[in-house]
CHARMM-style PDB file with segment names, atoms N, HN, CA, C and O in Angstrom:
ATOM      1  N   MET     1     -33.447 -24.198  43.600  1.00  0.00      PROA
ATOM      2  CA  MET     1     -33.435 -22.855  44.120  1.00  0.00      PROA
ATOM      3  C   MET     1     -32.658 -21.953  43.155  1.00  0.00      PROA
ATOM      4  O   MET     1     -31.530 -22.267  42.774  1.00  0.00      PROA
ATOM      5  N   GLU     2     -33.261 -20.848  42.772  1.00  0.00      PROA
ATOM      6  HN  GLU     2     -34.177 -20.593  43.081  1.00  0.00      PROA
ATOM      7  CA  GLU     2     -32.594 -19.897  41.894  1.00  0.00      PROA
ATOM      8  C   GLU     2     -31.764 -18.910  42.709  1.00  0.00      PROA
ATOM      9  O   GLU     2     -32.144 -18.510  43.809  1.00  0.00      PROA
ATOM     10  N   LEU     3     -30.643 -18.536  42.152  1.00  0.00      PROA
ATOM     11  HN  LEU     3     -30.334 -18.861  41.258  1.00  0.00      PROA
ATOM     12  CA  LEU     3     -29.801 -17.537  42.800  1.00  0.00      PROA
ATOM     13  C   LEU     3     -30.274 -16.141  42.417  1.00  0.00      PROA
ATOM     14  O   LEU     3     -30.672 -15.904  41.276  1.00  0.00      PROA
ATOM     15  N   SER     4     -30.229 -15.237  43.353  1.00  0.00      PROA
ATOM     16  HN  SER     4     -29.906 -15.430  44.280  1.00  0.00      PROA
ATOM     17  CA  SER     4     -30.525 -13.847  43.038  1.00  0.00      PROA
ATOM     18  C   SER     4     -29.350 -13.276  42.257  1.00  0.00      PROA
ATOM     19  O   SER     4     -28.269 -13.865  42.228  1.00  0.00      PROA
ATOM     20  N   ILE     5     -29.561 -12.152  41.640  1.00  0.00      PROA
ATOM     21  HN  ILE     5     -30.439 -11.674  41.664  1.00  0.00      PROA
ATOM     22  CA  ILE     5     -28.478 -11.490  40.900  1.00  0.00      PROA
ATOM     23  C   ILE     5     -27.320 -11.187  41.833  1.00  0.00      PROA
ATOM     24  O   ILE     5     -26.159 -11.363  41.465  1.00  0.00      PROA
ATOM     25  N   GLN     6     -27.629 -10.731  43.040  1.00  0.00      PROA
ATOM     26  HN  GLN     6     -28.573 -10.587  43.339  1.00  0.00      PROA
ATOM     27  CA  GLN     6     -26.571 -10.398  43.998  1.00  0.00      PROA
ATOM     28  C   GLN     6     -25.804 -11.648  44.427  1.00  0.00      PROA
ATOM     29  O   GLN     6     -24.582 -11.600  44.568  1.00  0.00      PROA
ATOM     30  N   GLN     7     -26.497 -12.757  44.634  1.00  0.00      PROA
ATOM     31  HN  GLN     7     -27.489 -12.796  44.519  1.00  0.00      PROA
ATOM     32  CA  GLN     7     -25.816 -13.999  45.008  1.00  0.00      PROA
ATOM     33  C   GLN     7     -24.907 -14.473  43.875  1.00  0.00      PROA
ATOM     34  O   GLN     7     -23.799 -14.951  44.119  1.00  0.00      PROA
ATOM     35  N   HSD     8     -25.373 -14.341  42.662  1.00  0.00      PROA
ATOM     36  HN  HSD     8     -26.273 -13.953  42.464  1.00  0.00      PROA
ATOM     37  CA  HSD     8     -24.563 -14.729  41.508  1.00  0.00      PROA
ATOM     38  C   HSD     8     -23.316 -13.852  41.430  1.00  0.00      PROA
ATOM     39  O   HSD     8     -22.212 -14.354  41.218  1.00  0.00      PROA
ATOM     40  N   GLU     9     -23.491 -12.546  41.602  1.00  0.00      PROA
ATOM     41  HN  GLU     9     -24.387 -12.137  41.775  1.00  0.00      PROA
ATOM     42  CA  GLU     9     -22.360 -11.614  41.576  1.00  0.00      PROA
ATOM     43  C   GLU     9     -21.361 -11.921  42.683  1.00  0.00      PROA
ATOM     44  O   GLU     9     -20.151 -11.912  42.454  1.00  0.00      PROA
ATOM     45  N   ASP    10     -21.865 -12.192  43.877  1.00  0.00      PROA
ATOM     46  HN  ASP    10     -22.847 -12.199  44.062  1.00  0.00      PROA
ATOM     47  CA  ASP    10     -20.978 -12.533  44.996  1.00  0.00      PROA
ATOM     48  C   ASP    10     -20.190 -13.805  44.703  1.00  0.00      PROA
ATOM     49  O   ASP    10     -18.988 -13.869  44.960  1.00  0.00      PROA
ATOM     50  N   ALA    11     -20.873 -14.819  44.164  1.00  0.00      PROA
ATOM     51  HN  ALA    11     -21.849 -14.767  43.955  1.00  0.00      PROA
ATOM     52  CA  ALA    11     -20.195 -16.087  43.844  1.00  0.00      PROA
ATOM     53  C   ALA    11     -19.115 -15.857  42.791  1.00  0.00      PROA
ATOM     54  O   ALA    11     -18.024 -16.419  42.889  1.00  0.00      PROA
ATOM     55  N   TRP    12     -19.410 -15.039  41.789  1.00  0.00      PROA
ATOM     56  HN  TRP    12     -20.296 -14.582  41.709  1.00  0.00      PROA
ATOM     57  CA  TRP    12     -18.449 -14.729  40.724  1.00  0.00      PROA
ATOM     58  C   TRP    12     -17.221 -14.039  41.301  1.00  0.00      PROA
ATOM     59  O   TRP    12     -16.092 -14.457  41.040  1.00  0.00      PROA
ATOM     60  N   GLN    13     -17.433 -12.989  42.081  1.00  0.00      PROA
ATOM     61  HN  GLN    13     -18.350 -12.650  42.294  1.00  0.00      PROA
ATOM     62  CA  GLN    13     -16.321 -12.185  42.578  1.00  0.00      PROA
ATOM     63  C   GLN    13     -15.537 -12.848  43.701  1.00  0.00      PROA
ATOM     64  O   GLN    13     -14.329 -12.636  43.814  1.00  0.00      PROA
ATOM     65  N   LYS    14     -16.190 -13.639  44.526  1.00  0.00      PROA
ATOM     66  HN  LYS    14     -17.170 -13.812  44.435  1.00  0.00      PROA
ATOM     67  CA  LYS    14     -15.513 -14.241  45.682  1.00  0.00      PROA
ATOM     68  C   LYS    14     -14.882 -15.591  45.380  1.00  0.00      PROA
ATOM     69  O   LYS    14     -14.214 -16.166  46.239  1.00  0.00      PROA
ATOM     70  N   SER    15     -15.080 -16.098  44.187  1.00  0.00      PROA
ATOM     71  HN  SER    15     -15.622 -15.631  43.488  1.00  0.00      PROA
ATOM     72  CA  SER    15     -14.517 -17.388  43.821  1.00  0.00      PROA
ATOM     73  C   SER    15     -12.995 -17.337  43.832  1.00  0.00      PROA
ATOM     74  O   SER    15     -12.390 -16.337  43.446  1.00  0.00      PROA
ATOM     75  N   ASP    16     -12.386 -18.431  44.280  1.00  0.00      PROA
ATOM     76  HN  ASP    16     -12.877 -19.244  44.593  1.00  0.00      PROA
ATOM     77  CA  ASP    16     -10.923 -18.560  44.220  1.00  0.00      PROA
ATOM     78  C   ASP    16     -10.464 -19.009  42.840  1.00  0.00      PROA
ATOM     79  O   ASP    16      -9.267 -19.048  42.556  1.00  0.00      PROA
ATOM     80  N   VAL    17     -11.419 -19.348  41.988  1.00  0.00      PROA
ATOM     81  HN  VAL    17     -12.392 -19.317  42.218  1.00  0.00      PROA
ATOM     82  CA  VAL    17     -11.113 -19.816  40.635  1.00  0.00      PROA
ATOM     83  C   VAL    17     -11.078 -18.610  39.699  1.00  0.00      PROA
ATOM     84  O   VAL    17     -12.072 -17.893  39.583  1.00  0.00      PROA
ATOM     85  N   PRO    18      -9.949 -18.376  39.031  1.00  0.00      PROA
ATOM     86  CA  PRO    18      -9.880 -17.259  38.091  1.00  0.00      PROA
ATOM     87  C   PRO    18     -10.850 -17.466  36.928  1.00  0.00      PROA
ATOM     88  O   PRO    18     -10.844 -18.516  36.285  1.00  0.00      PROA
ATOM     89  N   MET    19     -11.687 -16.453  36.662  1.00  0.00      PROA
ATOM     90  HN  MET    19     -11.692 -15.600  37.184  1.00  0.00      PROA
ATOM     91  CA  MET    19     -12.659 -16.535  35.575  1.00  0.00      PROA
ATOM     92  C   MET    19     -12.704 -15.220  34.822  1.00  0.00      PROA
ATOM     93  O   MET    19     -12.598 -14.142  35.406  1.00  0.00      PROA
ATOM     94  N   ALA    20     -12.863 -15.333  33.512  1.00  0.00      PROA
ATOM     95  HN  ALA    20     -12.949 -16.209  33.037  1.00  0.00      PROA
ATOM     96  CA  ALA    20     -13.000 -14.136  32.681  1.00  0.00      PROA
ATOM     97  C   ALA    20     -13.960 -14.441  31.549  1.00  0.00      PROA
ATOM     98  O   ALA    20     -14.054 -15.577  31.084  1.00  0.00      PROA
ATOM     99  N   LEU    21     -14.664 -13.424  31.117  1.00  0.00      PROA
ATOM    100  HN  LEU    21     -14.588 -12.501  31.495  1.00  0.00      PROA
ATOM    101  CA  LEU    21     -15.512 -13.507  29.930  1.00  0.00      PROA
ATOM    102  C   LEU    21     -14.848 -12.657  28.860  1.00  0.00      PROA
ATOM    103  O   LEU    21     -14.396 -11.542  29.118  1.00  0.00      PROA
ATOM    104  N   VAL    22     -14.798 -13.210  27.650  1.00  0.00      PROA
ATOM    105  HN  VAL    22     -15.165 -14.116  27.440  1.00  0.00      PROA
ATOM    106  CA  VAL    22     -14.135 -12.538  26.542  1.00  0.00      PROA
ATOM    107  C   VAL    22     -15.134 -12.377  25.401  1.00  0.00      PROA
ATOM    108  O   VAL    22     -15.865 -13.308  25.064  1.00  0.00      PROA
ATOM    109  N   ARG    23     -15.154 -11.187  24.814  1.00  0.00      PROA
ATOM    110  HN  ARG    23     -14.560 -10.431  25.088  1.00  0.00      PROA
ATOM    111  CA  ARG    23     -16.050 -10.915  23.688  1.00  0.00      PROA
ATOM    112  C   ARG    23     -15.471 -11.530  22.406  1.00  0.00      PROA
ATOM    113  O   ARG    23     -14.314 -11.948  22.373  1.00  0.00      PROA
ATOM    114  N   LEU    24     -16.282 -11.576  21.373  1.00  0.00      PROA
ATOM    115  HN  LEU    24     -17.222 -11.236  21.400  1.00  0.00      PROA
ATOM    116  CA  LEU    24     -15.827 -12.131  20.097  1.00  0.00      PROA
ATOM    117  C   LEU    24     -14.726 -11.294  19.453  1.00  0.00      PROA
ATOM    118  O   LEU    24     -14.015 -11.783  18.574  1.00  0.00      PROA
ATOM    119  N   ASP    25     -14.577 -10.040  19.878  1.00  0.00      PROA
ATOM    120  HN  ASP    25     -15.154  -9.643  20.591  1.00  0.00      PROA
ATOM    121  CA  ASP    25     -13.470  -9.225  19.366  1.00  0.00      PROA
ATOM    122  C   ASP    25     -12.187  -9.443  20.175  1.00  0.00      PROA
ATOM    123  O   ASP    25     -11.203  -8.721  20.014  1.00  0.00      PROA
ATOM    124  N   HSD    26     -12.224 -10.464  21.057  1.00  0.00      PROA
ATOM    125  HN  HSD    26     -13.024 -11.050  21.188  1.00  0.00      PROA
ATOM    126  CA  HSD    26     -11.061 -10.914  21.842  1.00  0.00      PROA
ATOM    127  C   HSD    26     -10.734 -10.024  23.031  1.00  0.00      PROA
ATOM    128  O   HSD    26      -9.723 -10.235  23.701  1.00  0.00      PROA
ATOM    129  N   ARG    27     -11.570  -9.038  23.302  1.00  0.00      PROA
ATOM    130  HN  ARG    27     -12.391  -8.867  22.758  1.00  0.00      PROA
ATOM    131  CA  ARG    27     -11.346  -8.149  24.451  1.00  0.00      PROA
ATOM    132  C   ARG    27     -12.082  -8.691  25.666  1.00  0.00      PROA
ATOM    133  O   ARG    27     -13.114  -9.351  25.548  1.00  0.00      PROA
ATOM    134  N   PHE    28     -11.525  -8.395  26.837  1.00  0.00      PROA
ATOM    135  HN  PHE    28     -10.686  -7.858  26.933  1.00  0.00      PROA
ATOM    136  CA  PHE    28     -12.152  -8.834  28.079  1.00  0.00      PROA
ATOM    137  C   PHE    28     -13.441  -8.062  28.318  1.00  0.00      PROA
ATOM    138  O   PHE    28     -13.499  -6.841  28.170  1.00  0.00      PROA
ATOM    139  N   SER    29     -14.460  -8.804  28.689  1.00  0.00      PROA
ATOM    140  HN  SER    29     -14.413  -9.796  28.809  1.00  0.00      PROA
ATOM    141  CA  SER    29     -15.743  -8.205  29.041  1.00  0.00      PROA
ATOM    142  C   SER    29     -15.887  -8.125  30.554  1.00  0.00      PROA
ATOM    143  O   SER    29     -16.384  -7.140  31.098  1.00  0.00      PROA
ATOM    144  N   ARG    30     -15.442  -9.180  31.216  1.00  0.00      PROA
ATOM    145  HN  ARG    30     -15.038  -9.981  30.774  1.00  0.00      PROA
ATOM    146  CA  ARG    30     -15.534  -9.281  32.677  1.00  0.00      PROA
ATOM    147  C   ARG    30     -14.434 -10.163  33.203  1.00  0.00      PROA
ATOM    148  O   ARG    30     -14.053 -11.134  32.550  1.00  0.00      PROA
ATOM    149  N   CYS    31     -13.914  -9.844  34.376  1.00  0.00      PROA
ATOM    150  HN  CYS    31     -14.223  -9.055  34.906  1.00  0.00      PROA
ATOM    151  CA  CYS    31     -12.895 -10.655  35.033  1.00  0.00      PROA
ATOM    152  C   CYS    31     -13.182 -10.634  36.527  1.00  0.00      PROA
ATOM    153  O   CYS    31     -13.519  -9.590  37.087  1.00  0.00      PROA
ATOM    154  N   ASN    32     -13.049 -11.787  37.169  1.00  0.00      PROA
ATOM    155  HN  ASN    32     -12.775 -12.635  36.714  1.00  0.00      PROA
ATOM    156  CA  ASN    32     -13.264 -11.774  38.618  1.00  0.00      PROA
ATOM    157  C   ASN    32     -11.961 -11.421  39.341  1.00  0.00      PROA
ATOM    158  O   ASN    32     -10.896 -11.317  38.731  1.00  0.00      PROA
ATOM    159  N   ARG    33     -12.078 -11.243  40.639  1.00  0.00      PROA
ATOM    160  HN  ARG    33     -12.943 -11.327  41.134  1.00  0.00      PROA
ATOM    161  CA  ARG    33     -10.928 -10.821  41.451  1.00  0.00      PROA
ATOM    162  C   ARG    33      -9.758 -11.792  41.343  1.00  0.00      PROA
ATOM    163  O   ARG    33      -8.603 -11.374  41.260  1.00  0.00      PROA
ATOM    164  N   ALA    34     -10.061 -13.096  41.345  1.00  0.00      PROA
ATOM    165  HN  ALA    34     -10.999 -13.435  41.413  1.00  0.00      PROA
ATOM    166  CA  ALA    34      -8.994 -14.106  41.275  1.00  0.00      PROA
ATOM    167  C   ALA    34      -8.226 -13.999  39.954  1.00  0.00      PROA
ATOM    168  O   ALA    34      -7.006 -14.159  39.928  1.00  0.00      PROA
ATOM    169  N   TYR    35      -8.937 -13.729  38.866  1.00  0.00      PROA
ATOM    170  HN  TYR    35      -9.928 -13.598  38.887  1.00  0.00      PROA
ATOM    171  CA  TYR    35      -8.285 -13.579  37.562  1.00  0.00      PROA
ATOM    172  C   TYR    35      -7.387 -12.344  37.563  1.00  0.00      PROA
ATOM    173  O   TYR    35      -6.246 -12.386  37.105  1.00  0.00      PROA
ATOM    174  N   CYS    36      -7.930 -11.241  38.089  1.00  0.00      PROA
ATOM    175  HN  CYS    36      -8.857 -11.207  38.461  1.00  0.00      PROA
ATOM    176  CA  CYS    36      -7.151 -10.004  38.157  1.00  0.00      PROA
ATOM    177  C   CYS    36      -5.900 -10.199  39.016  1.00  0.00      PROA
ATOM    178  O   CYS    36      -4.812  -9.757  38.649  1.00  0.00      PROA
ATOM    179  N   LYS    37      -6.064 -10.855  40.142  1.00  0.00      PROA
ATOM    180  HN  LYS    37      -6.948 -11.214  40.439  1.00  0.00      PROA
ATOM    181  CA  LYS    37      -4.930 -11.091  41.041  1.00  0.00      PROA
ATOM    182  C   LYS    37      -3.870 -11.973  40.366  1.00  0.00      PROA
ATOM    183  O   LYS    37      -2.671 -11.721  40.488  1.00  0.00      PROA
ATOM    184  N   MET    38      -4.327 -13.003  39.659  1.00  0.00      PROA
ATOM    185  HN  MET    38      -5.301 -13.208  39.560  1.00  0.00      PROA
ATOM    186  CA  MET    38      -3.414 -13.914  38.985  1.00  0.00      PROA
ATOM    187  C   MET    38      -2.548 -13.168  37.967  1.00  0.00      PROA
ATOM    188  O   MET    38      -1.357 -13.447  37.829  1.00  0.00      PROA
ATOM    189  N   LEU    39      -3.163 -12.213  37.255  1.00  0.00      PROA
ATOM    190  HN  LEU    39      -4.130 -11.987  37.367  1.00  0.00      PROA
ATOM    191  CA  LEU    39      -2.426 -11.497  36.208  1.00  0.00      PROA
ATOM    192  C   LEU    39      -1.790 -10.199  36.681  1.00  0.00      PROA
ATOM    193  O   LEU    39      -0.915  -9.654  36.008  1.00  0.00      PROA
ATOM    194  N   GLY    40      -2.225  -9.700  37.834  1.00  0.00      PROA
ATOM    195  HN  GLY    40      -2.935 -10.143  38.381  1.00  0.00      PROA
ATOM    196  CA  GLY    40      -1.654  -8.471  38.350  1.00  0.00      PROA
ATOM    197  C   GLY    40      -2.214  -7.207  37.710  1.00  0.00      PROA
ATOM    198  O   GLY    40      -1.558  -6.165  37.709  1.00  0.00      PROA
ATOM    199  N   TYR    41      -3.421  -7.295  37.169  1.00  0.00      PROA
ATOM    200  HN  TYR    41      -3.954  -8.141  37.170  1.00  0.00      PROA
ATOM    201  CA  TYR    41      -4.089  -6.154  36.559  1.00  0.00      PROA
ATOM    202  C   TYR    41      -5.439  -5.942  37.235  1.00  0.00      PROA
ATOM    203  O   TYR    41      -6.018  -6.881  37.781  1.00  0.00      PROA
ATOM    204  N   SER    42      -5.937  -4.715  37.200  1.00  0.00      PROA
ATOM    205  HN  SER    42      -5.466  -3.952  36.757  1.00  0.00      PROA
ATOM    206  CA  SER    42      -7.306  -4.460  37.640  1.00  0.00      PROA
ATOM    207  C   SER    42      -8.248  -4.861  36.502  1.00  0.00      PROA
ATOM    208  O   SER    42      -7.819  -5.043  35.363  1.00  0.00      PROA
ATOM    209  N   GLU    43      -9.520  -4.995  36.823  1.00  0.00      PROA
ATOM    210  HN  GLU    43      -9.869  -4.848  37.748  1.00  0.00      PROA
ATOM    211  CA  GLU    43     -10.486  -5.344  35.777  1.00  0.00      PROA
ATOM    212  C   GLU    43     -10.535  -4.246  34.713  1.00  0.00      PROA
ATOM    213  O   GLU    43     -10.630  -4.546  33.523  1.00  0.00      PROA
ATOM    214  N   SER    44     -10.474  -3.007  35.119  1.00  0.00      PROA
ATOM    215  HN  SER    44     -10.397  -2.764  36.086  1.00  0.00      PROA
ATOM    216  CA  SER    44     -10.515  -1.914  34.139  1.00  0.00      PROA
ATOM    217  C   SER    44      -9.291  -1.949  33.222  1.00  0.00      PROA
ATOM    218  O   SER    44      -9.403  -1.637  32.037  1.00  0.00      PROA
ATOM    219  N   GLU    45      -8.135  -2.322  33.750  1.00  0.00      PROA
ATOM    220  HN  GLU    45      -8.045  -2.576  34.713  1.00  0.00      PROA
ATOM    221  CA  GLU    45      -6.942  -2.458  32.909  1.00  0.00      PROA
ATOM    222  C   GLU    45      -7.096  -3.607  31.925  1.00  0.00      PROA
ATOM    223  O   GLU    45      -6.718  -3.488  30.760  1.00  0.00      PROA
ATOM    224  N   LEU    46      -7.652  -4.719  32.393  1.00  0.00      PROA
ATOM    225  HN  LEU    46      -7.959  -4.816  33.340  1.00  0.00      PROA
ATOM    226  CA  LEU    46      -7.829  -5.868  31.504  1.00  0.00      PROA
ATOM    227  C   LEU    46      -8.833  -5.584  30.399  1.00  0.00      PROA
ATOM    228  O   LEU    46      -8.693  -6.098  29.289  1.00  0.00      PROA
ATOM    229  N   LYS    47      -9.837  -4.777  30.686  1.00  0.00      PROA
ATOM    230  HN  LYS    47      -9.951  -4.360  31.587  1.00  0.00      PROA
ATOM    231  CA  LYS    47     -10.838  -4.453  29.661  1.00  0.00      PROA
ATOM    232  C   LYS    47     -10.236  -3.649  28.509  1.00  0.00      PROA
ATOM    233  O   LYS    47     -10.855  -3.526  27.452  1.00  0.00      PROA
ATOM    234  N   LEU    48      -9.049  -3.108  28.703  1.00  0.00      PROA
ATOM    235  HN  LEU    48      -8.547  -3.208  29.562  1.00  0.00      PROA
ATOM    236  CA  LEU    48      -8.351  -2.391  27.639  1.00  0.00      PROA
ATOM    237  C   LEU    48      -7.478  -3.328  26.801  1.00  0.00      PROA
ATOM    238  O   LEU    48      -6.871  -2.907  25.816  1.00  0.00      PROA
ATOM    239  N   ARG    49      -7.422  -4.583  27.195  1.00  0.00      PROA
ATOM    240  HN  ARG    49      -7.915  -4.925  27.995  1.00  0.00      PROA
ATOM    241  CA  ARG    49      -6.538  -5.550  26.531  1.00  0.00      PROA
ATOM    242  C   ARG    49      -7.338  -6.668  25.872  1.00  0.00      PROA
ATOM    243  O   ARG    49      -8.525  -6.853  26.137  1.00  0.00      PROA
ATOM    244  N   ARG    50      -6.655  -7.398  25.015  1.00  0.00      PROA
ATOM    245  HN  ARG    50      -5.690  -7.248  24.800  1.00  0.00      PROA
ATOM    246  CA  ARG    50      -7.194  -8.629  24.436  1.00  0.00      PROA
ATOM    247  C   ARG    50      -6.599  -9.792  25.219  1.00  0.00      PROA
ATOM    248  O   ARG    50      -5.551  -9.648  25.848  1.00  0.00      PROA
ATOM    249  N   TRP    51      -7.255 -10.929  25.182  1.00  0.00      PROA
ATOM    250  HN  TRP    51      -8.107 -11.046  24.670  1.00  0.00      PROA
ATOM    251  CA  TRP    51      -6.731 -12.069  25.928  1.00  0.00      PROA
ATOM    252  C   TRP    51      -5.347 -12.466  25.403  1.00  0.00      PROA
ATOM    253  O   TRP    51      -4.530 -12.997  26.155  1.00  0.00      PROA
ATOM    254  N   GLN    52      -5.082 -12.210  24.118  1.00  0.00      PROA
ATOM    255  HN  GLN    52      -5.746 -11.778  23.507  1.00  0.00      PROA
ATOM    256  CA  GLN    52      -3.772 -12.542  23.550  1.00  0.00      PROA
ATOM    257  C   GLN    52      -2.658 -11.713  24.201  1.00  0.00      PROA
ATOM    258  O   GLN    52      -1.502 -12.133  24.234  1.00  0.00      PROA
ATOM    259  N   ASP    53      -3.017 -10.538  24.716  1.00  0.00      PROA
ATOM    260  HN  ASP    53      -3.956 -10.197  24.690  1.00  0.00      PROA
ATOM    261  CA  ASP    53      -2.018  -9.670  25.344  1.00  0.00      PROA
ATOM    262  C   ASP    53      -1.506 -10.227  26.670  1.00  0.00      PROA
ATOM    263  O   ASP    53      -0.442  -9.824  27.138  1.00  0.00      PROA
ATOM    264  N   VAL    54      -2.247 -11.143  27.275  1.00  0.00      PROA
ATOM    265  HN  VAL    54      -3.112 -11.470  26.895  1.00  0.00      PROA
ATOM    266  CA  VAL    54      -1.855 -11.683  28.583  1.00  0.00      PROA
ATOM    267  C   VAL    54      -1.662 -13.201  28.537  1.00  0.00      PROA
ATOM    268  O   VAL    54      -1.612 -13.865  29.573  1.00  0.00      PROA
ATOM    269  N   THR    55      -1.556 -13.731  27.325  1.00  0.00      PROA
ATOM    270  HN  THR    55      -1.597 -13.192  26.484  1.00  0.00      PROA
ATOM    271  CA  THR    55      -1.400 -15.181  27.135  1.00  0.00      PROA
ATOM    272  C   THR    55      -0.009 -15.483  26.604  1.00  0.00      PROA
ATOM    273  O   THR    55       0.504 -14.764  25.746  1.00  0.00      PROA
ATOM    274  N   PHE    56       0.597 -16.536  27.110  1.00  0.00      PROA
ATOM    275  HN  PHE    56       0.181 -17.120  27.807  1.00  0.00      PROA
ATOM    276  CA  PHE    56       1.908 -16.962  26.635  1.00  0.00      PROA
ATOM    277  C   PHE    56       1.823 -17.185  25.121  1.00  0.00      PROA
ATOM    278  O   PHE    56       0.927 -17.894  24.664  1.00  0.00      PROA
ATOM    279  N   PRO    57       2.726 -16.603  24.340  1.00  0.00      PROA
ATOM    280  CA  PRO    57       2.634 -16.673  22.874  1.00  0.00      PROA
ATOM    281  C   PRO    57       2.478 -18.083  22.306  1.00  0.00      PROA
ATOM    282  O   PRO    57       1.743 -18.272  21.336  1.00  0.00      PROA
ATOM    283  N   ASP    58       3.142 -19.060  22.879  1.00  0.00      PROA
ATOM    284  HN  ASP    58       3.739 -18.907  23.667  1.00  0.00      PROA
ATOM    285  CA  ASP    58       3.034 -20.425  22.357  1.00  0.00      PROA
ATOM    286  C   ASP    58       1.651 -21.028  22.575  1.00  0.00      PROA
ATOM    287  O   ASP    58       1.297 -22.006  21.915  1.00  0.00      PROA
ATOM    288  N   ASP    59       0.860 -20.463  23.491  1.00  0.00      PROA
ATOM    289  HN  ASP    59       1.147 -19.670  24.027  1.00  0.00      PROA
ATOM    290  CA  ASP    59      -0.481 -20.991  23.770  1.00  0.00      PROA
ATOM    291  C   ASP    59      -1.561 -20.368  22.896  1.00  0.00      PROA
ATOM    292  O   ASP    59      -2.676 -20.887  22.834  1.00  0.00      PROA
ATOM    293  N   ILE    60      -1.256 -19.284  22.230  1.00  0.00      PROA
ATOM    294  HN  ILE    60      -0.350 -18.863  22.280  1.00  0.00      PROA
ATOM    295  CA  ILE    60      -2.270 -18.556  21.466  1.00  0.00      PROA
ATOM    296  C   ILE    60      -2.871 -19.376  20.326  1.00  0.00      PROA
ATOM    297  O   ILE    60      -4.095 -19.391  20.198  1.00  0.00      PROA
ATOM    298  N   PRO    61      -2.082 -20.062  19.488  1.00  0.00      PROA
ATOM    299  CA  PRO    61      -2.707 -20.806  18.386  1.00  0.00      PROA
ATOM    300  C   PRO    61      -3.760 -21.820  18.851  1.00  0.00      PROA
ATOM    301  O   PRO    61      -4.819 -21.932  18.234  1.00  0.00      PROA
ATOM    302  N   GLY    62      -3.489 -22.539  19.902  1.00  0.00      PROA
ATOM    303  HN  GLY    62      -2.629 -22.449  20.404  1.00  0.00      PROA
ATOM    304  CA  GLY    62      -4.458 -23.511  20.403  1.00  0.00      PROA
ATOM    305  C   GLY    62      -5.702 -22.854  20.946  1.00  0.00      PROA
ATOM    306  O   GLY    62      -6.811 -23.355  20.757  1.00  0.00      PROA
ATOM    307  N   GLU    63      -5.524 -21.732  21.624  1.00  0.00      PROA
ATOM    308  HN  GLU    63      -4.623 -21.325  21.778  1.00  0.00      PROA
ATOM    309  CA  GLU    63      -6.668 -21.007  22.193  1.00  0.00      PROA
ATOM    310  C   GLU    63      -7.515 -20.358  21.114  1.00  0.00      PROA
ATOM    311  O   GLU    63      -8.713 -20.162  21.318  1.00  0.00      PROA
ATOM    312  N   MET    64      -6.941 -20.024  19.993  1.00  0.00      PROA
ATOM    313  HN  MET    64      -5.968 -20.183  19.827  1.00  0.00      PROA
ATOM    314  CA  MET    64      -7.694 -19.385  18.915  1.00  0.00      PROA
ATOM    315  C   MET    64      -8.806 -20.287  18.382  1.00  0.00      PROA
ATOM    316  O   MET    64      -9.792 -19.794  17.833  1.00  0.00      PROA
ATOM    317  N   ARG    65      -8.656 -21.590  18.536  1.00  0.00      PROA
ATOM    318  HN  ARG    65      -7.855 -21.989  18.981  1.00  0.00      PROA
ATOM    319  CA  ARG    65      -9.694 -22.507  18.062  1.00  0.00      PROA
ATOM    320  C   ARG    65     -11.031 -22.247  18.741  1.00  0.00      PROA
ATOM    321  O   ARG    65     -12.079 -22.523  18.157  1.00  0.00      PROA
ATOM    322  N   ALA    66     -11.015 -21.726  19.953  1.00  0.00      PROA
ATOM    323  HN  ALA    66     -10.163 -21.503  20.427  1.00  0.00      PROA
ATOM    324  CA  ALA    66     -12.259 -21.429  20.680  1.00  0.00      PROA
ATOM    325  C   ALA    66     -13.033 -20.300  20.001  1.00  0.00      PROA
ATOM    326  O   ALA    66     -14.234 -20.154  20.231  1.00  0.00      PROA
ATOM    327  N   PHE    67     -12.364 -19.502  19.169  1.00  0.00      PROA
ATOM    328  HN  PHE    67     -11.389 -19.621  18.981  1.00  0.00      PROA
ATOM    329  CA  PHE    67     -13.011 -18.375  18.524  1.00  0.00      PROA
ATOM    330  C   PHE    67     -13.434 -18.674  17.090  1.00  0.00      PROA
ATOM    331  O   PHE    67     -14.034 -17.826  16.430  1.00  0.00      PROA
ATOM    332  N   GLU    68     -13.129 -19.859  16.609  1.00  0.00      PROA
ATOM    333  HN  GLU    68     -12.641 -20.548  17.145  1.00  0.00      PROA
ATOM    334  CA  GLU    68     -13.527 -20.215  15.246  1.00  0.00      PROA
ATOM    335  C   GLU    68     -15.018 -20.500  15.236  1.00  0.00      PROA
ATOM    336  O   GLU    68     -15.524 -21.247  16.074  1.00  0.00      PROA
ATOM    337  N   LEU    69     -15.703 -19.914  14.304  1.00  0.00      PROA
ATOM    338  HN  LEU    69     -15.292 -19.307  13.623  1.00  0.00      PROA
ATOM    339  CA  LEU    69     -17.162 -20.108  14.191  1.00  0.00      PROA
ATOM    340  C   LEU    69     -17.505 -21.110  13.132  1.00  0.00      PROA
ATOM    341  OT1 LEU    69     -18.682 -21.391  12.907  1.00  0.00      PROA
TER     342      LEU     69
END
């Protein structure tokens, strides 16, 4: 069974699991409610930031490997 666009959107936003999509320029593209709540920012505020801006500095080098092409 395929999910409709609305069902997919509802599942994304209502999930208790924090999720975010990040562009290759390291800026947030999308964040669900759980992610926003975890960080204390609105989605529009997060879209003005890079993931490095909200990540513990010691964790950044390891996370950067995900962006290596």
